[in-house]
C-alpha positions in Angstrom: 118.9 113.3 68.2 116.3 116.0 68.7 116.3 118.1 71.9 113.1 116.5 73.2 114.6 113.0 73.0 117.4 114.2 75.3 114.8 115.7 77.6 112.9 112.5 77.9 116.1 110.5 78.5 117.1 113.0 81.2 113.7 112.7 82.9 113.7 109.0 82.8 117.2 108.8 84.3 116.3 111.4 86.9 113.2 109.5 88.0 115.2 106.2 88.3 118.0 107.8 90.3 115.5 109.6 92.5 113.5 106.5 93.2 116.6 104.6 94.1 117.8 107.4 96.5 114.4 107.5 98.1 114.4 103.7 98.6 117.9 103.9 100.2 116.8 106.7 102.5 113.6 104.9 103.7 115.3 101.5 104.3 115.5 100.6 108.0 117.6 98.0 109.7 115.7 95.3 111.4 116.3 95.2 115.1 117.1 91.5 115.7 118.1 89.9 118.9 121.3 87.9 119.2 119.3 84.7 119.4 117.4 85.5 116.2 120.6 86.2 114.4 122.1 83.0 115.6 119.0 81.0 114.3 119.2 82.8 110.9 122.9 81.9 110.5 122.3 78.3 111.5 119.4 78.0 109.0 121.6 79.6 106.3 124.4 77.0 107.0 121.9 74.2 106.9 120.5 75.3 103.6 124.0 75.8 102.1 124.9 72.2 103.2 121.7 70.9 101.6 122.4 72.8 98.4 126.0 71.4 98.3 124.6 67.8 98.7 122.0 68.4 96.0 124.7 69.5 93.5 126.6 66.2 93.9 
């Protein structure tokens, strides 16, 4: 392959890796209360049970 093809591939890979690293650095954890977490877990359990019933 010519040198410019390697350059283009290196730039593309660098931009992908850079974007992923920036996304990781800017991600913030949501401050949820214990009650909100409990409701989320309950809702997930209900949806899992519903999905299990639908598969039968």
